[in-house]
N, C-alpha and C positions, 0 to 999 in steps of 0.2 A: 490627570486629576490627582490631587493629593489624597492619600488614603490614611485614615486614622488607625494607628496600630492598637491592638488589644491593650498594650501597656498604657498608652495615653488615655484610652477610655477608662481604664481602671483608676488611673491617677485622677482623672476628672471626677469620677464617682466618689473617690475618697475625699477629694477637696470639698465637694458639695456636702458630704456628710460631716466634715470637720470645719466647715465654713463658719466664721464668727457671726454673731447676731448682727442684724442691721440696726436694731435699737436695743440698748441695754440700760436698764435703770436699776440701781442697787441702793435700797434704803434711802430714796430721795424724797424730799418734801418741796412743794412748789408754792410760789407766791406771785401775785401780780406786780408787786414792787418789793423793794428790799424790806425785810421785816423790821429793821431798826429805824426805817424812815417814818416821818410823820407826813400825812397828807396836807398839802397846802389848801387854803380855802377854795372851795368850789371844785377840787380835784379828787374828791373821795370816789373811789371806784365803786360802781353800782352794778356792774355786770356779773359780779361773782358774790352775790349777797347770800352766802351760805350760813351765816350766823350773825351775831351782833357785832363782831369785829369788822372794822372797815377793810382789813387786809388779812382775811383768814388763811390759814395753811390749807393747801389743796393736795389731796391724795397723799397724806402724811405717811412717811416710811414706806413708800411704794417700791416694790421689787418686781421687775417685769423684764422678760427677755423675748424679743420678737426675732425668730430665726431668719436668716437670709435664705437658707435652704433647710429642708427637713424631709425625712421619710417616715411616715407619709407627711404630706404638706400640712402645715398649721395655718388656719385662716381665722383671724381674730376679729372680734367686734366689741365695742363698748356699749353696754345697755344701761340706761339710766332714765328715770322719770324727769330729769332736769335737762332742758336743752342747753343751758349754760354750762353745766358740768360736762356733758358730752363734748361740746365744742372745745372746752378748755383741755380735755384729755387729748384730743387730736392735735391741738396746738402744742401741747407739751411734747408729744412724740416728734414733732418737727423742729424742736429746739427752742420754742418760745416759752415765755414765763421764766421766772428765775428759779433755779434749782439749788437746793442746799442739802448737802455740800455740793459745790459745783462739779466735783468729779463723779457724782453719783449717776450722771447721765452721759452716755457715750454712744458712739456709732462705729463700732469696730470694723464692720464690713466695708464702710466707705473709705477706709484707709488701705484696703487691699487692692492689688493690681486688677482684680476682676471687676471692680466698680468703675463705671464710666468716668472719664476725666471731667465731663461736664456736670456730674452729679456727686462731687466729692463733699459738698456742703449740705447739711440737713435741709435747708430751705429749698434747695434745688432737687435733692434726692427724694424728698417726701412732698408730694403735691397734695394740696388741700382743696377740696371743692365743697362749699357750704351751701345749704338750701336757702340761707338768708342773704345770699349775694343779691344786690339790688338789680332790678330790671334796668335801672338807669345805665348800668354798665353796657347794655346792649344798644343804647341810644334812645332818643325820644324824650322830650321834656314835658309832655302833657299826655293825658289819657287818650285823647283822640288820635295821637300820632300813630298808634298801632294799627289803625284801621284806614288811614288815608291812602289813596292811590298815588298821590304825589309824595315823593320821598325827598328828605333833606339831603344835601350834598354829602353829609357825613354818614348817611346810612350805608351799612356794609352788608353784603350777602353773607349767608352762613359759611359758604366756602372760604371767603376772605377772612371771616372771623376765626375759623378753625386754623387757617394758615398763619394767623398773626399779622396779616397785612391789612391794617385798618385805617391807615392814614390816607390823605389825599395826595395825588400826583407822586406816588412812590416811584423811584427809579427802577428800571428793569433789573439792574444788578442787585439792588436791595431786595426786590421781590423774589428774585431767583434764589438768593441766599436764605430767605425766610421760609420758602415753601417746603413742606415735608415731601418725602418721596410719594409719587402718585399712588403707588400700590398701598402704602401705609394709610394715606388719607382715604382711599376708597374702602379699605377694610374697616376702618373706624366708622365711617359714614354708614356702611352696610350693617355692621354689627349693632349700631345704635338706632337703626331704622330711621335714618335721616335723609335717605336718597331724594325724597320728594321735595326737600326743603333747601337743597344746597344753593339755589339761586334766589331764595327768599330772603328779604331783609331780616336780620335777627331781631329787630324791634317788633316784628309782627308775629314772632313765634309764640305759641301757647306756653303756659307755665311748664307743662311736662316736656314739651319740645325744647324749651330753653335749658331745662335741667340736663337733658341728654346732650345738648350742645356743649355745656360747660364740662361735662364728663369727657366728651370727645376731645375738647381742647386740651384738657389735662393729659389725656393719653398720648397726644401728639408731642408732648414735651418729653416723652420717654423717661418718666421718673422711675426710680427703683421701687417706690411704694406709693400707692394712691390712697389718700385718706378721704373718705366720703362721709359727709355729715348729713345724716337722715336722707339717703339717696332715694327712698321710695315715697317720701312725702309729696302729695299732689299728683301722684301717678295712678292711673286706673289699674285695676287688678291684673289685666292682661299685659300691659306694658311693664308693670312691676315684675311680673314673672319673667318676662323676656330679658329685662335689664339684669335681673339676678342671674340668669343663665349666662349672659355675656360676661358679667363680673366673675362668675365661677370659672369660665374658660381662661380668663386673664390670670386669675389667682393661681389656678393649677399650673399654668406655664411660668409663673413668677414673672409675668411680663405685662404689668408690674404686679408686685404683691399688693394685696388689697386689705385695708382695715375699714370697717363700717362703724358708724354710730347708729344705734337703733333706739327707737321709742318703744315703750312696753307694748303699745298696740300694733307695732309692726310685726309682720311675719318674719321670724328668724330663719333665714335661708338654711336649707338642709346642709349645704356645704360649709357653713360656719362650724369650725371645730372647737374653738376656744372663745370664752366670753370673759370680759371684765364687767362686774356689776358694781356701780357706784351710786350711792344715794344722793339725795338733795343736799346733804351736809358736806359733799365733796370728799367723802372717804370711801375707799374701796372696801366693800363688805366681803367680797369673794371674787376670785379669778381662777381660771383653769379650764380644763375640758368642759365642753358644753353640758354634758350629762351631769357632772359634779355640781356645776353652778345651778342647773335646774333643780337638782336634788336639794340643794341648800334653800333655794327660793320656795320650793314646795313645803319644806319643813317650817320655814318662817310663816308662810301663808296659813298652814294648818294650825300653827301656834296662835296666830292672831285670831283665827276663826274660833278656836277653842276658848280663848280668853273672852272673846266677845259673847260666846254662848253662856259663859259662866258669869257674865255681868261685870267682868273686870275691865276697867278702863284701859284703853290702848294709848301708849305713848306715840308721839309723832312718827317715830321710826317704824313701828309696827303698822301704823295706819298706811304709811307709804308702801311697805312691803306687801300689805294686804291688797292694795290696789294693783301693784305690779303682778302679784300672784293671780289676781282675778283675770287680768288680760291673758296671762300665759295659760291658765286652766281653760278659759273659754276657747282658746285656739287648739287645745289638746296637746300643748307642749309637755304637760304632765297631768296626771289624773288625780282628782280629789273626790271626796265623798259627794254623793248625788245632790245633797241639799246645801253643800258649802257655798256660802255667798249668795244664796237665793233670797231675794227680797220681795219679788212680786211687783216691784215698782222700777221704773227707769230712774236714772239719776236726777231727772228733773220732775219726778213725781207722777208719772203716768202709769196706769195699770197696763199689764201686758196686752190685754184686749180692751181697747178703749175706743168705742165707736161714737163717743160724744161729738157732736158737730157744733161748730161756732156758727151763729146765724150769718148767712151770706148777704152782702150788701151790693152796692153798685159795682159795675166793672171798672177796674182801675187800669188794666192793660188789655188791649184788644189787638190781636194780630190776625189779619185775614189774607192769607196767601203770601206771607213774607218769604222772599228769597234773596239772599245776599251773595253777590258774585264780584270777583275781581277779574275783569276780562272774561276768559272762558273758565276760570277757576271758581267753582261754587263751594262756599263754605257753610251755608245754612239754607235749608229749604229745597234741596235738590231731590224732591220726591213728590208723589201724589198722596194725598191724605183724604180719608173718607170723612165727609162732613154732611151730616143729615142724609146719609144714604147715597151721596154723590161723591165721586172722586174729583178732588180739586188740587191744583198745583200749590206747592209751597206749604209753609207752616201756618196752621190755624190753631189759635190758642187764646184763652181768655183767663184772666186773673181777677178775682172779685175780692172785695173786702171780706175779711174773716178767713180767707184761705191761707194755708201754710204749705207751700210747694217745695218739693225736693227736685232739683234739676241735676240729672246725672248723664253720664256718657263718657266715652273714651276720650283721651287727650286728643285735641284737635277736632272734636265733633261739633264745636260751635257754641259751647255753653257761655263762655265769656263774651262772644259776639252777641249772643241773644240778650245778655244782660246789658250790654253797651247800647242796644237799641232802646231799652227801657230808660236808661239813665241819660240818653241822648248824647253820649260820648261818641257814638258812631255817626259819621257824616251821612250815611244812607238812611238815617232816621227820617230825613226830610222827604225822601222819595218813596220809602217803603210804606206799605199799607199798615201803619202802626198808629194806634190812638192811645194816648196816655191821659188819664183822668177824663176820658170821653171827649178829648179834643185832639186834633191833628197838630203837628208842628207848624204846618203852613196854614195861613188864613184861607178861608173860603167865603163866598158872598154872605155877609151878615154874621159871620162867625170868625172872631180873631184867632190867630194861631197862639199856641202856648209857648212862652219863652223858656229857655234852658234854666234860668234862675227860678222861675215858678216851679218847674219840674223838680229841680234838685233841692229846693227848700222843703219839699214834701217827701223827700226820700232820705233814708239812712243807708250808707254804703260802706262796707268793709271788705277789702280784697287785697291780694298781693300787689296789684297795680297801684292802688291807693297808698299802700304802705311804702312802696318803692319811691314814690314821688312826693311823699309827705315831708315838709320841712323838718329837719332834725334840730333846729335851733329854738323851737318853741318850747315853753315850759309845759309840764304835765297839765297844769290847770288850763293853760291856753289851748291845749289840744281839745279838751272837753268844751271850752267856751266857743271854739270854732264851729261847733254844731249849730250855733245861732248866727253864723256869718255866711255870706255868699261864697267866700273862698277861705282857705285856712289863714291867709294873711290879712284879710280885711277885718275891720272892726265889728265885733259881734253886737247884736242888739239884745242886751240882757235885762231881764226884769227880776223881781224878787223870787219868783218861782224858779227861774233858770238858775239863780245862785243857789237856791235850796237843793235843786236836783244835782248840781255839780258837787256841792259839799257832801251830799248823801252818797254819791258814787265814790268819791275819794275816800270817805270813811269806810265804806263797805269793802273796798279793795285795797285799803292801806297796806296790809301785810304783803300784798302782791306787787304793789307799785312803789312804795317808799323804800329807797335804797338803804336807809338807816332806821328801821322801825324801832329799835331799842332806845333811840334818843328822843322819841316823840310819843305823844299820846293821841288818842282819837279826837281830842278836842283841839288839837293844834295841827292845822293843815298847811303851815308855812312851807313845809318840804315840797309841796306841789307847785309852789311859785318860785322855787329856787333850783329845782331839778329839771334838766333839759330832756326832751324826748330822746335825743341821741345818746344820752348817758345811761339809760336804763337798759335792761336785758331785752333780747329779742322777744321773749315771752311777754314781758311787761308792755312792750310796744304794741303787740297784738291785742292785749287786753284793753289798752287805751283806745285803739281804733274801733274795737267792738263797742265800748261804752259810748264813744262819740256817735256811732251809728244808731244806738238804741235809745239814747237818753231823752230824745224829744218825742218819742212815740210817733214816728213818721207814718204817713199813710202807707208807704211801701218800704219795707226793710229788706235790704239785699245783703246776704251774708255769703260771699264768694270765698270759700276756703278760709273763713274768718277765724276758725279755731285751730287751724294748722299752725304748728310752731309754738303753741301754748304748752306749758307743763301740765301734766295730767290733772293734778288736783285743782289748779286754777281754771282749767278748761271745764271741769265738772261744775265748778262754782259759777262760771259764766253761763253754762247751759241752763242752770237753775235760775239764775238772775234774769235770763232772757224771758222766761215764761212766768216767773213768780215775783220778780223784782226783789225788794227787801222783805217780802212777806214770808219767805221760807229760807232756811239755811240747812246745810248738810251736817248731819251728826252721824257718828259711827256707833252702831249697835251690834247685837249678836247676829243681825241679819245683813250686816254690811252698812254701806253709806245710805242713809235714809233722809229724805227731805222732811223737816219738821217746822212748825211755825216759829218764826224768829221772835226775838225780844221786842223788836219794833212792831210786829204784828200784834203781839199780846198787849202792848201798851197803846195801840192805835196811833203809832207814830211813823207809819210807812210814808215815805216821800216819793220814791220811785217804784211804780208798779210794773208788772210784767206786760206781755203783749196784750193789746186791747182788741175788742171785737171789730173796731173800725179799721184795723191794720191788716195788710196782706204781707206775708213773709215769703221770700224766695231764698232758698239755701242750695249752694253747690258744695259738694264734698265727695272725696274718694275714700273716706274712712267712715266706717259704720259708727264708731264712737263719737264722731263729730257731727252727726245728724241729730238735730233737736228732736226730743220725743214728741213734740206737737205736730211734726210734719205728717200729713196724711195724703195729700195728692202728690203724685210724682210723674215726671216725664223723663224718659231715657232717650237722648238724641243719638242717632246713628252716625257712624263715620261717613264722610262724604261718599256718595255713590253706592251705599250698601243697603238702602231701604228707607222705610219711614220710621218716625218716632213711635215709641210705645208709651202708653199712658196707663196709669193704675191708681189704686187707692189702698193705703195701708189700713189694717184694722187695729193698729196700735203702734207703739214706738218701734223703730227699726232695731234699736239696741236690744230689744227683748226677743228677737227672732232672727236666726240666720236665714231662715226660709225667705223672709221679706227682703233681706239684702241680696240673696241669690236670685230672687225673682227679677230684681232690677238688672242684674248683669248677665242673665242667661242670654245666649246667642241663639237666634232662630236657626 
């Protein structure tokens, strides 16, 4: 056995201490295209709309060095309220976007003998995993595909997906060359808690499971650095904590180094040592050790609070920093005065203790002993539930007009499956004891069944699955018009009221949807007919699908992670619009953001109102900030085989009380 001499150990240690940085940026400024070029017609970039310029400079004069090795280790994260800016920063690290001067960005470590020959280029050495990667990458061309027992020939198991062998009739030699070492694959699968799913088709994975699968696939490519874009979005608190611990172990061992992008509402892992804070304008406000960045944000937050208390108007930058500071102070990342930011109202205008009840109407959803199984694998209803004092098998649940439900549970607990039974995207809707609008899917003597078109015409639905499969070539206006159509691509049946609602929504959210707001006015909506869905930012796409779901005031409104991926300020705007419509708007006062009557309400010109008494709403979320303040009833589904669901009722908005949020997630 070869023995390492003390001299070689010392040399190795000295090399690590003196190793060049893996990414080095010195006074660099970045652009989506060359700053001297002019956009051709229809090619104006919209994903980086940081100001009125069609090609704004990003992270101007940025100086940053990410070490290949350090003692102690440095673990970096980008924190920003803008999903677009966070994503752009990670892409800049891996060599994308134009850098000026070109020599300002370099990768010294990749040129050293210690870097793997396979990872000498930034695009291979730095692996990116984004939360907005489409589910279509996993297969499945329609919503029901996820739930069918029959699989397409192209469906691949998680094991094959992780190994990179996803084609049909691959040769043995090809497969052997692509497969990672068994022990490496086993460790990644174990660390990410994917053992139960290795033979499961990837198209059937839940949102959280699919995210872990993408992280695992990136790890198996053995990159020098892993860039994770909002890795905790859509994960329940328990899985988030576990994933954070796994990433910490990887980062500590530099196998690989890890850089995270974080939303202000995300928990900043304790092991993160350094932070880059960038605003919505694409400029870095501060970077460095976490404690110093938090100190800066605390000072800015307190400055904004003080100016608000003195009646001094806040510029957009201070408004942004105030919201970021509010998130950090609520989590305890820094302490502020007891009354700082206290408003007594949720962001959508509900009192902290609000027991007002909407009059309940007819049942819209009735489930009487639902149990969903695939062979011997039960995914929903594997329990006994007490109903009128008697233990009965399966899920018993009723949703009535006027109710606002929160549906919670760990990843893989069956939340999306439950919703798919309501939307009739799940094939077992026909055989399960489910009644929608007091009718069964199948006809019975004297009672016709209800068709899927009848069901979905009375529902509004926004979810990651809808987003992944939605046509990207439709214009923004056509997205909203499709709410009046059987499918996104069929001709909508529009009347004057529909046109008025569409125009009102586009005007209300013009600043969030229009890629070139400085070039238009609110009276000109031509931009909505010339801009394609696939051309706007991820956050704007989420807003459009949210508006499409709510615009018709459907009998059943389903918001499945509908607000995830939205930038903070527009998310709050959507939450208020959900319950108040055009009737209220957010303004910033000495008490923080407060809903106040809008100009439309004062002039009696409201076109789109908020939730109506005849509607029922179902909301799924893993983030307290994304639960509408109107939610009162809730159910927390158990993981398969761990017990029965828990039901409860809130006495006010979840946002106003950590106790309410903790009550949902407590484990028996």
